[in-house]
Backbone bond lengths (Angstrom), bond angles and torsions (degrees), N, CA, C in turn:
res aa  C-N    CA-C-N  psi(-1)  N-CA   C-N-CA  omega(-1)  CA-C   N-CA-C  phi
1 M - - - 1.446 - - 1.523 108.39 -
2 N 1.296 116.29 127.85 1.463 121.94 177.58 1.521 109.19 -94.05
3 V 1.321 116.15 135.23 1.463 122.31 178.77 1.514 107.60 -118.18
4 T 1.328 115.81 132.00 1.463 119.26 177.88 1.516 109.34 -76.52
5 E 1.313 116.15 167.01 1.462 121.47 178.15 1.526 110.28 -61.49
6 E 1.325 116.57 -40.61 1.474 120.53 179.89 1.519 110.55 -64.02
7 E 1.337 117.21 -42.80 1.464 120.45 179.49 1.527 110.92 -65.44
8 Y 1.301 116.45 -36.10 1.453 121.09 179.09 1.525 110.64 -65.74
9 Q 1.357 116.25 -45.86 1.463 120.76 179.11 1.530 110.79 -62.84
10 E 1.327 117.38 -39.33 1.475 121.87 177.75 1.527 110.17 -63.46
11 L 1.315 116.39 -40.91 1.464 120.98 178.94 1.528 110.78 -62.45
12 L 1.333 116.72 -40.10 1.467 120.77 -179.84 1.528 112.44 -66.83
13 R 1.338 117.85 -24.90 1.473 121.14 -179.98 1.530 112.02 -76.83
14 R 1.294 117.89 -15.26 1.465 121.08 -179.41 1.524 110.08 -69.31
15 P 1.331 116.92 143.84 1.461 119.27 179.55 1.536 111.04 -64.38
16 G 1.315 114.99 138.75 1.464 121.15 176.37 1.518 114.95 85.16
17 V 1.350 117.90 -4.74 1.457 120.73 179.68 1.533 108.55 -100.36
18 K 1.293 115.74 124.84 1.459 120.47 179.59 1.522 109.28 -122.77
19 S 1.316 114.96 150.82 1.458 120.62 177.67 1.515 108.67 -104.44
20 K 1.277 115.55 138.76 1.460 120.07 178.94 1.530 108.13 -134.58
21 I 1.328 115.76 127.95 1.458 120.09 178.11 1.520 107.54 -85.11
22 V 1.285 115.08 124.88 1.463 120.79 -179.58 1.513 107.86 -114.27
23 Q 1.324 115.66 125.44 1.456 119.37 177.68 1.515 109.56 -96.47
24 A 1.309 113.89 142.32 1.463 119.04 177.20 1.526 108.86 -66.22
25 P 1.318 117.54 143.44 1.467 119.48 179.27 1.523 110.57 -66.55
26 E 1.329 115.36 149.34 1.460 120.73 177.02 1.523 108.48 -63.22
27 P 1.332 117.32 133.72 1.464 117.83 177.67 1.523 109.94 -67.11
28 E 1.314 114.98 140.00 1.455 119.29 178.40 1.517 109.61 -69.61
29 K 1.339 115.46 140.82 1.450 118.83 176.48 1.510 107.91 -70.57
30 K 1.319 114.37 127.04 1.452 119.98 -178.10 1.522 109.84 -75.08
31 K 1.317 115.61 126.82 1.456 119.41 178.74 1.521 109.82 -76.97
32 S 1.308 114.38 147.15 1.451 120.38 178.36 1.529 110.09 -66.30
33 K 1.294 115.45 146.62 1.459 121.22 -179.03 1.532 112.55 -57.43
34 H 1.329 116.67 -37.84 1.465 120.66 -176.71 1.526 112.48 -112.17
35 G 1.336 117.35 13.17 1.455 120.92 175.42 1.520 115.33 81.21
36 N 1.335 117.71 9.11 1.468 119.09 179.45 1.522 110.03 -78.45
37 K 1.315 116.13 156.42 1.457 122.25 -176.21 1.525 110.11 -119.49
38 M 1.334 116.66 119.39 1.460 122.07 178.58 1.527 108.42 -57.84
39 T 1.335 115.95 130.25 1.458 121.84 -175.88 1.519 109.24 -133.92
40 E 1.336 116.38 139.21 1.468 120.67 178.96 1.529 109.82 -114.78
41 V 1.339 115.35 130.69 1.461 122.55 178.25 1.527 107.66 -139.36
42 D 1.316 117.01 132.63 1.475 122.57 178.21 1.526 112.62 53.24
43 G 1.318 117.82 31.18 1.459 121.34 -179.80 1.520 114.35 82.62
44 Y 1.331 117.64 -1.86 1.466 121.90 177.11 1.521 109.01 -97.75
45 K 1.324 116.58 139.39 1.456 121.12 175.78 1.529 108.74 -99.41
46 F 1.314 114.88 128.90 1.457 121.61 179.89 1.528 108.72 -114.23
47 P 1.331 117.22 139.28 1.459 119.58 -178.23 1.529 113.97 -71.88
48 S 1.331 117.14 -9.09 1.466 119.12 178.46 1.527 110.40 -150.34
49 K 1.317 115.05 156.33 1.465 120.68 176.38 1.522 109.78 -66.28
50 L 1.325 116.90 -35.18 1.461 121.42 178.85 1.534 110.45 -58.40
51 E 1.328 117.27 -46.71 1.469 121.22 179.57 1.528 110.94 -66.02
52 A 1.328 117.59 -40.88 1.463 121.44 178.43 1.529 110.60 -63.12
53 D 1.324 116.82 -41.89 1.467 120.82 178.71 1.528 111.08 -64.10
54 Y 1.330 116.81 -40.53 1.460 120.28 179.19 1.532 110.00 -64.53
55 Y 1.330 116.25 -40.80 1.469 121.17 176.76 1.530 110.18 -57.89
56 C 1.334 117.12 -46.36 1.474 120.90 179.94 1.529 110.69 -59.39
57 G 1.325 116.75 -40.48 1.461 120.64 177.41 1.514 111.96 -63.50
58 L 1.333 116.63 -39.41 1.471 120.19 178.39 1.531 111.04 -66.18
59 V 1.318 117.01 -39.43 1.466 120.42 178.05 1.527 109.57 -61.40
60 L 1.317 116.97 -44.41 1.469 120.37 178.97 1.526 111.57 -63.75
61 R 1.341 116.80 -42.33 1.464 120.78 179.02 1.524 111.11 -64.00
62 L 1.328 116.84 -37.56 1.463 121.26 178.62 1.528 110.17 -66.14
63 R 1.316 116.92 -45.53 1.476 121.17 179.14 1.520 111.78 -63.47
64 A 1.339 116.29 -32.61 1.469 121.03 -179.41 1.527 111.61 -81.74
65 G 1.328 117.14 -5.36 1.459 120.65 179.50 1.521 113.42 78.74
66 E 1.318 117.57 19.46 1.466 121.53 -178.94 1.524 112.61 -83.48
67 I 1.335 117.71 -22.00 1.467 122.18 177.54 1.527 108.08 -133.88
68 K 1.352 115.91 158.32 1.471 120.17 177.88 1.526 111.34 -76.60
69 G 1.320 115.47 -36.59 1.456 118.96 -177.72 1.507 111.31 174.37
70 F 1.326 114.90 -179.84 1.461 120.50 176.61 1.523 109.38 -156.22
71 A 1.307 115.47 159.99 1.463 121.92 176.92 1.520 108.17 -129.76
72 R 1.312 115.20 147.09 1.464 121.22 176.69 1.525 109.66 -99.98
73 Q 1.317 115.96 149.14 1.460 123.29 170.49 1.529 113.70 52.70
74 A 1.319 116.70 49.57 1.470 121.10 178.26 1.527 109.48 -75.67
75 R 1.323 115.98 139.33 1.472 121.76 -178.03 1.524 110.07 -106.63
76 F 1.332 115.03 138.80 1.461 122.25 176.32 1.520 107.87 -127.82
77 A 1.334 116.89 127.24 1.463 120.69 175.37 1.524 108.31 -69.81
78 I 1.333 116.76 132.27 1.476 119.84 -179.28 1.523 112.28 -121.40
79 G 1.328 116.69 11.30 1.459 120.58 175.77 1.513 112.86 99.08
80 G 1.313 114.74 154.04 1.463 120.50 178.24 1.516 113.68 65.39
81 G 1.328 116.51 25.44 1.459 119.73 -178.70 1.526 113.49 76.27
82 R 1.314 116.83 7.45 1.467 121.09 -179.38 1.518 110.89 -97.53
83 E 1.332 114.55 157.07 1.455 121.17 178.73 1.519 109.82 -130.76
84 Y 1.324 113.72 150.01 1.463 120.53 170.36 1.515 105.74 -106.41
85 L 1.314 117.01 126.42 1.460 122.85 -178.57 1.522 107.73 -111.69
86 C 1.327 115.83 110.80 1.470 119.00 179.43 1.524 109.11 -91.53
87 D 1.321 115.94 161.72 1.459 119.94 179.66 1.527 111.47 -73.28
88 F 1.344 116.53 -44.68 1.466 120.31 -177.00 1.527 110.95 -146.75
89 V 1.326 115.31 149.98 1.461 122.69 163.38 1.519 104.46 -118.63
90 V 1.334 116.21 128.89 1.464 121.56 -177.66 1.522 108.22 -114.59
91 W 1.339 116.65 130.86 1.457 121.68 175.63 1.522 108.49 -103.51
92 H 1.341 115.39 122.85 1.462 121.80 -177.10 1.526 111.37 -91.79
93 L 1.310 115.94 166.35 1.465 121.89 -177.65 1.526 112.60 -65.45
94 D 1.341 117.42 -25.50 1.467 121.21 -179.10 1.534 112.10 -88.95
95 D 1.343 116.53 17.45 1.470 124.49 178.47 1.529 113.93 69.33
96 T 1.314 118.50 15.29 1.465 121.03 171.29 1.522 108.21 -92.59
97 S 1.304 115.45 163.10 1.464 119.65 177.16 1.525 108.92 -131.35
98 E 1.300 114.72 163.32 1.460 121.07 -176.16 1.527 108.26 -140.99
99 I 1.321 116.05 135.02 1.459 121.22 177.30 1.526 106.73 -100.41
100 I 1.319 115.39 124.35 1.460 121.54 -174.40 1.520 110.01 -116.31
101 D 1.323 114.97 133.84 1.459 121.03 172.26 1.516 108.11 -130.95
102 T 1.330 116.56 121.28 1.459 120.65 177.08 1.520 107.33 -87.44
103 K 1.310 116.03 125.72 1.460 120.18 -175.76 1.517 110.85 -136.32
104 G 1.312 115.51 122.27 1.455 120.20 171.19 1.515 109.18 -89.92
105 F 1.338 115.27 -23.75 1.456 121.48 -175.88 1.532 108.25 -149.90
106 L 1.316 117.16 131.29 1.469 121.13 -179.99 1.528 109.10 -92.68
107 T 1.326 116.08 106.15 1.463 120.28 179.77 1.531 110.25 -79.92
108 E 1.291 115.81 162.90 1.467 120.49 178.52 1.520 110.72 -64.61
109 I 1.324 117.57 -38.53 1.472 120.53 179.72 1.523 110.47 -65.95
110 Y 1.336 116.82 -37.68 1.465 119.97 176.48 1.521 110.00 -63.51
111 K 1.321 117.27 -45.03 1.469 120.60 -179.21 1.526 110.81 -60.57
112 L 1.320 116.96 -40.15 1.466 121.29 178.50 1.528 110.38 -65.41
113 K 1.329 116.92 -48.33 1.470 120.22 -178.94 1.529 110.95 -64.74
114 K 1.320 117.45 -36.65 1.462 120.39 177.95 1.528 109.81 -64.66
115 S 1.322 117.07 -40.95 1.458 121.26 178.58 1.531 110.77 -62.73
116 L 1.332 117.03 -44.57 1.468 121.13 177.94 1.528 110.86 -64.58
117 F 1.331 116.57 -38.31 1.460 121.57 177.01 1.523 109.99 -61.33
118 N 1.325 116.81 -48.12 1.471 121.46 -178.56 1.531 111.99 -61.83
119 E 1.337 117.22 -34.58 1.467 120.59 176.89 1.529 110.94 -67.91
120 K 1.323 116.18 -42.66 1.465 120.27 -175.93 1.530 112.40 -78.38
121 Y 1.327 117.66 -33.11 1.463 122.39 -177.00 1.540 109.85 -125.25
122 P 1.327 117.77 70.14 1.466 119.92 -174.57 1.531 114.76 -63.86
123 K 1.329 117.80 -22.55 1.464 119.86 179.32 1.528 113.20 -84.29
124 L 1.319 116.97 -13.51 1.471 121.01 179.36 1.517 109.38 -99.03
125 K 1.312 116.67 139.10 1.457 121.83 179.23 1.524 109.67 -121.19
126 I 1.312 114.85 141.58 1.459 121.03 177.96 1.530 108.11 -95.07
127 K 1.316 115.27 128.10 1.463 120.54 176.77 1.530 106.87 -100.82
128 E 1.320 115.21 119.34 1.474 120.45 -179.79 1.518 109.13 -94.12
129 I 1.318 115.56 129.03 1.457 122.69 177.28 1.533 106.94 -106.59
130 K 1.321 115.31 122.65 1.485 119.13 -178.07 1.496 110.62 -115.07
């Protein structure tokens, strides 16, 4: 039933009728499935504090001249239209590279994608940071 503003005001004038403003409750913050905490550093959003901390370490190493560079969120095709998305690729001074994945918890999907990655890229190794 729709009530006009005039009908509402008339209803409020009746004896015994009071108006009460009710606010919707604040939505509860949804906890992460694996307990990770979204963290922002340098304008980048990281799905976990562990990944954000690792990024900060890479920035310091780059500034100190200990590494040539790094990339975030590098994608690797692993077949069947699927991709493996690593947290970082680090390029070292000796022209080697390292694939880094920060993991607080190893999910089944991660284990599957890592296995497919290892089959497709046998010379590349994923370094897991826990």
